[in-house]
MIBA-133455 format. One record per residue (C-alpha): residue in three letters; x, y, z. Coordinates in steps of 0.1 Angstrom, whole numbers, plus 2048, in hexadecimal, padded with zeros to 3 digits. Layout:
N
ALAXYZ ...
***
This chain:
723
UNK3FF9D46F3 UNK3DD9C46EC UNK3CA9B870A UNK3C2993707 UNK39F986701 UNK38C97C720 UNK37895C721 UNK35D95773C UNK34393D743 UNK321947752 UNK307930761 UNK2E593B754 UNK2C5934767 UNK2AA927751 UNK2C191E734 UNK2AF8FE72A UNK2A5902706 UNK2B190F6E4 UNK29992C6E8 UNK2AE93A704 UNK2CD9356EF UNK2BF9496D2 UNK2B59656EA UNK2D89666FA UNK2E89666D8 UNK2D49856CF UNK2DA9996EF UNK2FD98E6F9 UNK30998A6D5 UNK3019AE6CD UNK3189BB6E8 UNK3389CD6DB UNK3579B86DE UNK3469966DF UNK35C97D6CB UNK34B95C6D2 UNK32E94D6E6 UNK32A9286EE UNK30D9186FF UNK30B8F8714 UNK2E58F5718 UNK2E78D472B UNK2FC8E4746 UNK2EB907744 UNK30C91873B UNK316934723 UNK33B93A71B UNK34395D70D UNK3649686FD UNK36698E6FD UNK37D9AC6FC UNK37E9B9720 UNK3869DC713 UNK3659DE701 UNK34E9C7715 UNK34D9C073A UNK33F9A274E UNK3239B975B UNK3199C2737 UNK31599C730 UNK30099874F UNK2E99B5744 UNK2E69A6721 UNK2DC985731 UNK2C1996745 UNK2B59A7725 UNK2AE984717 UNK29897D735 UNK2B1967747 UNK2C996B765 UNK2ED96276C UNK2F094A789 UNK30A9557A3 UNK32693D7AC UNK3189377CF UNK2F592F7C2 UNK2E69147D7 UNK2FD91A7F5 UNK2F193D7FF UNK2D09407ED UNK2AE9377FB UNK29391F7F1 UNK2809387DD UNK29E93F7C6 UNK2A791B7C1 UNK28490D7BE UNK26F92B7B3 UNK26591D792 UNK2588FC7A1 UNK24690F7BD UNK2349277A6 UNK22A90A78F UNK21A8F87AC UNK2099187B7 UNK1FC91D794 UNK1EE8FA794 UNK1DE8FD7B6 UNK1CE91F7AD UNK1C191078C UNK1B18F479E UNK1A390C7B8 UNK19392179C UNK18590278B UNK1778F47AB UNK1669157B5 UNK158919793 UNK14A8F6793 UNK13B8FA7B6 UNK12B91B7AF UNK11A90E78F UNK1168EA79A UNK1248DE778 UNK1478D2771 UNK1428D574C UNK1398FA750 UNK159900763 UNK16D8ED748 UNK15D8FF72A UNK151920739 UNK12E91772D UNK122917709 UNK1029216F8 UNK0E5924712 UNK0FD91972E UNK114936728 UNK11A94B748 UNK132963757 UNK14F95576B UNK14C95A790 UNK16297579E UNK17495E7B6 UNK17B945799 UNK188961782 UNK19F96D79F UNK1AD94A7A4 UNK1B294477F UNK1C396677B UNK1DA95E799 UNK1E293C789 UNK1EC94E769 UNK20296777C UNK21394B790 UNK21A936771 UNK22595375C UNK23D962776 UNK25C951767 UNK24F952744 UNK249978743 UNK26D984742 UNK27596E725 UNK255977713 UNK25A99D718 UNK27F99970D UNK2749876ED UNK25A9A26E6 UNK2759BD6E9 UNK28B9AA6D1 UNK26E9A56B9 UNK27697F6BB UNK25B9666BE UNK26494B6D7 UNK24F9316EA UNK24C948708 UNK23D9646F3 UNK22694B6E1 UNK21893F703 UNK21496370F UNK20196E6F1 UNK1EA94F6F3 UNK1E3954718 UNK1DD979713 UNK1C59726F7 UNK1B295870C UNK1AE972727 UNK1A298C70E UNK186975701 UNK17D96A724 UNK18A947724 UNK196949748 UNK19A92474F UNK1AD91D72F UNK1C493B735 UNK1CD92C757 UNK1D0908749 UNK1E791372D UNK1FD927745 UNK1FF90B75F UNK2068EF745 UNK220904734 UNK23190C755 UNK22F8E775E UNK23F8DD73C UNK25C8F5743 UNK2618E5766 UNK2608C2757 UNK2778CC73B UNK2908DB754 UNK28E8BA768 UNK2948A5749 UNK2B18BA73E UNK2BE8B9761 UNK2BE893760 UNK2D5894741 UNK2EB8AD754 UNK2ED896772 UNK2F887975B UNK31688F751 UNK31B899776 UNK31E875781 UNK33F87376E UNK34C88E786 UNK3428787A4 UNK35985C799 UNK37886B7A8 UNK37B86E7CE UNK3818907DD UNK39E8867F3 UNK3BD8707EF UNK3D285C809 UNK3F386F804 UNK41285D812 UNK42A877820 UNK44C873811 UNK45E87E831 UNK44F86784C UNK438850839 UNK41985D84A UNK3F885A838 UNK3E2879835 UNK3C287F823 UNK3C489F80D UNK3AF8AD7F1 UNK3B889D7CF UNK3BF8C07C2 UNK3DB8C47DB UNK3ED8A47D3 UNK40D8AD7BE UNK4198997A1 UNK4338807AC UNK42287A7CE UNK41B8577DB UNK3F684E7E3 UNK3E78307F5 UNK3C78207E8 UNK3B68067FE UNK39E7EA7F2 UNK37C7F77E8 UNK38881A7E4 UNK38982F7C4 UNK3AA8397B5 UNK3AC85F7BA UNK3C586979F UNK3D785B780 UNK3F884A789 UNK41082C787 UNK40F8107A0 UNK42F8127B5 UNK4277F77CF UNK40F7DA7D1 UNK3F97C57BA UNK3D37C67B6 UNK3B67C579E UNK3A47E5794 UNK3817EA785 UNK388802768 UNK36480275B UNK35E827764 UNK37A83174C UNK37E816732 UNK35D804734 UNK36F7E2739 UNK3587C974B UNK3747B575B UNK38C7C2776 UNK3B07C876A UNK3CE7BB77D UNK3E77D6787 UNK40B7D2792 UNK4297E9796 UNK42E7FF778 UNK40A7FC76C UNK3F481B766 UNK3D582277C UNK3BB83C775 UNK3A685478B UNK383848791 UNK38B82278E UNK38480B7AB UNK39E7F67BE UNK38F7D37C2 UNK3A97BE7D6 UNK3C77CB7E8 UNK3D67EB7F4 UNK3F17FB7DE UNK40681A7DA UNK40882E7BA UNK41C84C7AE UNK4078697A2 UNK40F87277D UNK3F488C777 UNK3E48A878A UNK3BF8A6793 UNK3B58BD777 UNK3C88A975D UNK3BE885765 UNK3AE86F74A UNK38D87275C UNK38F89875E UNK397899739 UNK379883731 UNK36289A745 UNK36F8B9733 UNK36C8A8711 UNK34889C718 UNK33E8BF723 UNK34F8CF705 UNK33F8B56EE UNK31D8C56F5 UNK3298E46E2 UNK3318D06C3 UNK30D8CC6B7 UNK3008B06A2 UNK2F18B7680 UNK2CF8AD68D UNK2D28C86A8 UNK2DC8E268F UNK2BF8D9678 UNK2A68DA694 UNK2B28FC6A0 UNK2B290B67D UNK28F8FC677 UNK28190B697 UNK29092D68F UNK278930670 UNK25D91A67E UNK25292F69B UNK24C950688 UNK23C93D66C UNK22392E685 UNK21C950694 UNK21495D671 UNK1FE93F66A UNK1EB94568B UNK1E496967F UNK1D795C65E UNK1C0943671 UNK1B395F687 UNK1AC97766A UNK1A596364B UNK185950653 UNK17296F662 UNK17D986646 UNK17896E629 UNK15B959635 UNK14B96D650 UNK15395366B UNK15395B690 UNK17097269B UNK1719636BE UNK17193F6B2 UNK18D94369A UNK1A195A6B1 UNK19E93E6CA UNK1AB9246B0 UNK1C893B6A8 UNK1D193B6CD UNK1D09156CC UNK1E89156AE UNK20092C6C1 UNK2019146DE UNK2078F56CA UNK2219076B5 UNK2389096D3 UNK2598F86C6 UNK2668ED6E8 UNK2608C86E3 UNK2738CB6C2 UNK2918DF6CE UNK2978CF6F0 UNK2958AA6E6 UNK2B38A86CF UNK2CE8B76E7 UNK2C18A2704 UNK2C48836EE UNK2E788C6E2 UNK2F4893705 UNK2E4874713 UNK2F68606F7 UNK3178716FF UNK314869724 UNK30A84571E UNK328840706 UNK33F84F720 UNK33383673A UNK33A81B721 UNK35E82771D UNK3598396FD UNK36185E6FC UNK34F8706DF UNK35A8946D8 UNK3378A16CF UNK31589C6C0 UNK32389E69D UNK3398806A5 UNK31D86D6B6 UNK30986E696 UNK32686567F UNK32A83F688 UNK30683967D UNK30F844659 UNK330831655 UNK33481C636 UNK35881163B UNK37280D656 UNK39880E653 UNK3AC7FF670 UNK3D1801679 UNK3E07DF682 UNK3F97E569E UNK3E77EF6BE UNK3C57EC6AF UNK3C17C86A2 UNK3E07BC6B5 UNK3EA7C46D8 UNK4047DD6CD UNK41F7CE6E3 UNK4347B96CC UNK4517A46D9 UNK47279A6C9 UNK46F7766BE UNK49176F6AE UNK4B27806A4 UNK4C5778683 UNK4E8788682 UNK4FB78B661 UNK51E794656 UNK53178A675 UNK51A79B68E UNK50D78A6AE UNK4EA78A6BB UNK4F579F6D8 UNK5047B96C1 UNK4E57B96AB UNK4CD7BF6C8 UNK4E47D96D9 UNK4E67EE6BA UNK4C27EB6B1 UNK4B87F56D5 UNK4D08136D2 UNK4BF81F6B3 UNK49B8196C0 UNK4A18256E4 UNK4908476DF UNK47383A6C9 UNK4508356D6 UNK44781C6BB UNK43A7FA6C9 UNK4547E66B5 UNK4707FE6C1 UNK4657F96E5 UNK4657D36E0 UNK4897D46D4 UNK4937EA6F2 UNK4817D270A UNK4927B46FB UNK4B47C4700 UNK4AC7CC724 UNK49F7A972A UNK4BF79971E UNK4D47B1733 UNK4E47C2714 UNK4F47E371C UNK4F37FE701 UNK4F68246FD UNK4DB8366EA UNK4E583F6C6 UNK4EE8636BC UNK4DF8796A1 UNK4C086369E UNK4AB86B67F UNK48885D67E UNK47D85365C UNK45785265C UNK449830652 UNK46B82264A UNK481821669 UNK49E836677 UNK4C383D672 UNK4DD84968B UNK501847696 UNK51082E6AF UNK5348346B9 UNK53984A69B UNK52B831682 UNK50A83566F UNK4EF81A672 UNK4CC817666 UNK4AE802672 UNK48C7FC662 UNK4757E764D UNK47B7CE631 UNK4717E9619 UNK48A801628 UNK4A67E7626 UNK49D7E2601 UNK4A08085FB UNK4C280760B UNK4CD7EE5F1 UNK4DE7D860C UNK4C97B9608 UNK4DE79B5FE UNK4CF7795F3 UNK4D3768615 UNK4C5787627 UNK4A878760F UNK4A1762615 UNK4A176663B UNK48B785638 UNK471771625 UNK47275563F UNK46B76E65A UNK44E77E648 UNK44075C63D UNK43E754662 UNK427773666 UNK44278667A UNK44B7AA675 UNK46E7AF667 UNK4867C9675 UNK4A77CD662 UNK4C77DD670 UNK4E47E865A UNK5017FF656 UNK50F80F637 UNK5227EF62E UNK5097D4634 UNK4EA7C5646 UNK4F47BE66A UNK4D67A7670 UNK4B17A2671 UNK4997A268F UNK47878F68F UNK45C7A06A3 UNK4397946A8 UNK4197A36B6 UNK3FB78F6C2 UNK3D87956B4 UNK3BF7A16CE UNK3A87856D9 UNK38879A6D3 UNK3937A76B1 UNK38378C69B UNK36278F6AE UNK3637B56AB UNK3697B4685 UNK34C79B682 UNK3367B2696 UNK33F7D0680 UNK3347BD661 UNK3147B3673 UNK30C7D8678 UNK30E7DD653 UNK3317EA64F UNK33B7D862E UNK35D7E7629 UNK3767E0644 UNK39A7E663A UNK3BA7E164D UNK3D67FA646 UNK3F97F3653 UNK41D7FC64D UNK4277D8654 UNK4317BF638 UNK4177AE623 UNK41B78B631 UNK417796655 UNK3F97AC64B UNK3E978F638 UNK3ED778657 UNK3DD79166E UNK3C179A656 UNK3B9775652 UNK3B9770678 UNK3A078B67F UNK389785660 UNK3937A464B UNK39279E625 UNK3A27BF61B UNK3C37CC626 UNK3DF7E361A UNK4037DD627 UNK4257EF627 UNK414811628 UNK426831631 UNK41284A645 UNK40985F626 UNK3FF83F615 UNK3E7837631 UNK3D885A62C UNK3D3853607 UNK3C383160E UNK3AA841626 UNK3A285D60D UNK39D8425F2 UNK38582F609 UNK37284F610 UNK36E8575EB UNK3628335E4 UNK34C82C601 UNK34284D611 UNK345850637 UNK36483D643 UNK37283A666 UNK39783566E UNK3A082268E UNK3C382669C UNK3D78306BA UNK3D18556B5 UNK3F585F6B2 UNK40884A698 UNK3E9849682 UNK3DF86D687 UNK3E3877662 UNK3CD85B656 UNK3B4861672 UNK3B2886668 UNK3AA87C644 UNK38D86564F UNK36886F655 UNK36B863679 UNK38C85E68D UNK38A8436A8 UNK3A783E6C0 UNK3AD81D6D2 UNK3B881A6F6 UNK3B783F6FE UNK3B783C724 UNK3D584E731 UNK3DF85970D UNK3D987F70B UNK3E28816E6 UNK3C98666DD UNK3AD8786F0 UNK3B68996DF UNK3BA88D6BB UNK39D8756B6 UNK37887D6B1 UNK37085E6C5 UNK38784E6DF UNK38382A6EB UNK39182C70E UNK39A80770E UNK3AA7F16F3 UNK3897DF6ED UNK3817E06C8 UNK35E7D26CF UNK3557F56DA UNK3548006B6 UNK3367EB6AC UNK3257F76CC UNK32D81B6C2 UNK31D8176A0 UNK2FD8086AF UNK2FC8226CA UNK2FF83D6AF UNK2E282E69C UNK2CD82C6BB UNK2D38516C1 UNK2C985B69E UNK2AA8456A0 UNK29F8556C0 UNK2A58786B2 UNK29086F693 UNK2758616A9 UNK2748816BE UNK2748996A0 UNK25988468F UNK2438826AE UNK2468A76B7 UNK23E8B2694 UNK222898690 UNK2128A46B0 UNK2128C86A5 UNK2058C0683 UNK1E88AC692 UNK1DE8C96A9 UNK1E28E268D UNK1C88CE679 UNK1B18CB698 UNK1B48F169D UNK1AA8F8679 UNK18B8E367E UNK1838F369F UNK1888D36B3 UNK1A68DD6C9 UNK1A68F16E9 UNK1C19066F9 UNK1C68EF717 UNK1C68D0700 UNK1E18E06EA UNK1F88E9708 UNK1F28C6717 UNK1FC8B66F6 UNK21B8CD6F2 UNK2268C6716 UNK2208A1711 UNK2348A16F1 UNK2518B4701 UNK25289C71F UNK25087D709 UNK26B8876F1 UNK28389070D UNK27C870720 UNK28185D6FF UNK2A286F6FA UNK2AD86671E UNK2A9841714 UNK2CC845706 UNK2D984672A UNK2D182172C UNK2EF80A725 UNK2EA7F4707 UNK3007D5703 
***
């Protein structure tokens, strides 16, 4: 019997950049029995899937240490001291203080600040004071303490990363006697890593805020004596009754069992206005009770609530990297060794070919090594992507990954389902038209019997109508669902069918008077449901669904974003489809479509226009959504299937979120392009300055640190909510 694969997640100290990811892929990835490695840089985690018969957890830990990193224990922060938790910051401060001390002592001993800054040139050249050299060297050691393991690991792997680049540059500066610049480079690089870690931590905290939405305890009502006890949400069983008082957060997903109130659902759905809740309505963990106390019945365990799923999805989304992230990482993989090779050429070519000064060009080569550091390039994109994902989640839009955050910006067309997307999706029976001696009560009773087990909105409307009129019925037997057409079953030993006008026509049961009434129903923009037996049509049912009030404005906003091709796809009849399309401002629609015909329609749009999104409920429209470039599910709050199947899930039924999503995606791509352009531009400028001998080591590291910080802060702008 084969032993199952083991999957374990490790928290890695110092995992802040793609450089560390490449190092871990090389050391951990080469272990025997490793099947898969996934990285979550923004949360500092590595997930490894391995064969426990060939590789142990301890082997993975040792491989992490070979990359110059460390696995953080589970109790980190609780039982560890200040030095372990804040060592990098403390040594960075120490490096800066020692650097300033060396500079100050040098300036005082020679009475010239410029001499301390440049080390003296020409006739002013002099030896560094011993105390200044000692302080500068101490500054280098303090700043290099956390860089050294990674640099040495990179040297052993023969892999040029930014830590090795900095180490070579600092060592070179010490060799040629540039003590101040060696200390300045080390301190500024150490400071850039601290600032980078802080910036990345801010994006992490944006994700972490989602976890703070749900309270840790719930007011559980004991079923035996009615006593109220506060217990951890993890201990509350499904089916339990929970009390929520005004101003408190709802601790779990459930259904209101007693009381009425209004709830602020913005943390989950992004809705700005509170939503009224009464008995039978859904409530979600993390939402806030505004008005009155109420009881609700728990329907999901703490680990399975809508909020918990959102948190998991947002965290998993970081592993689905955007194309921009993939491009930057691939670019950096070749860029770094290329820059090292160029630095060697700069150091050797001028002295060998033109008799130039060895020390001067060796120094300029060191400057090129410093400015070649790719950190600003590789860290800005993932920070921007995660900030964009977190901002969208706060707006009630769950995006499954960076790839799907980029996609809306490139859309050329959008296909929309009608029922539940452009309309409320809760149609109601408007009229009953019995034929061939049947009564309205018989017609509705048999229709409800056939539709009782169906989850389709029209089927539920028929069942609700029967219940509202007090009509008793027994569910039909041997129910056969006919996708896109209707259903057929047996009632009291007799076969019946129910379905659309098209299905009735296929049955060949449509007489002249039935046809005339069917046209009247459809001309009134109502959906037609026909019921019949093997002998005749028993009657027709008129069902209508109201258009969402924000649908027309949302379609107009879509067109204003530049989406020229908006098409409605529906299985409803052409007359009803035409009326709904006109009401919301859609010029193109296709009606009476079966599921496979919707798929074909989406494929045709993709071939004609390029990138096309399909918006539906995530379940009934799953085939068409799978065929699209981007699948967007409406009203996914509380709907597990919609969250699972779609690339993007709108937690509320607000179609206006789609134009917001497109603009949000474009903002994200614009910031990524700004960051990449700025990082590369800064490096190109200093490369040119270095070639002309106008750049210094400390200027180069200051520019690189500034570029890293600026692009990360620019990416974090995505955390701001845009209307």
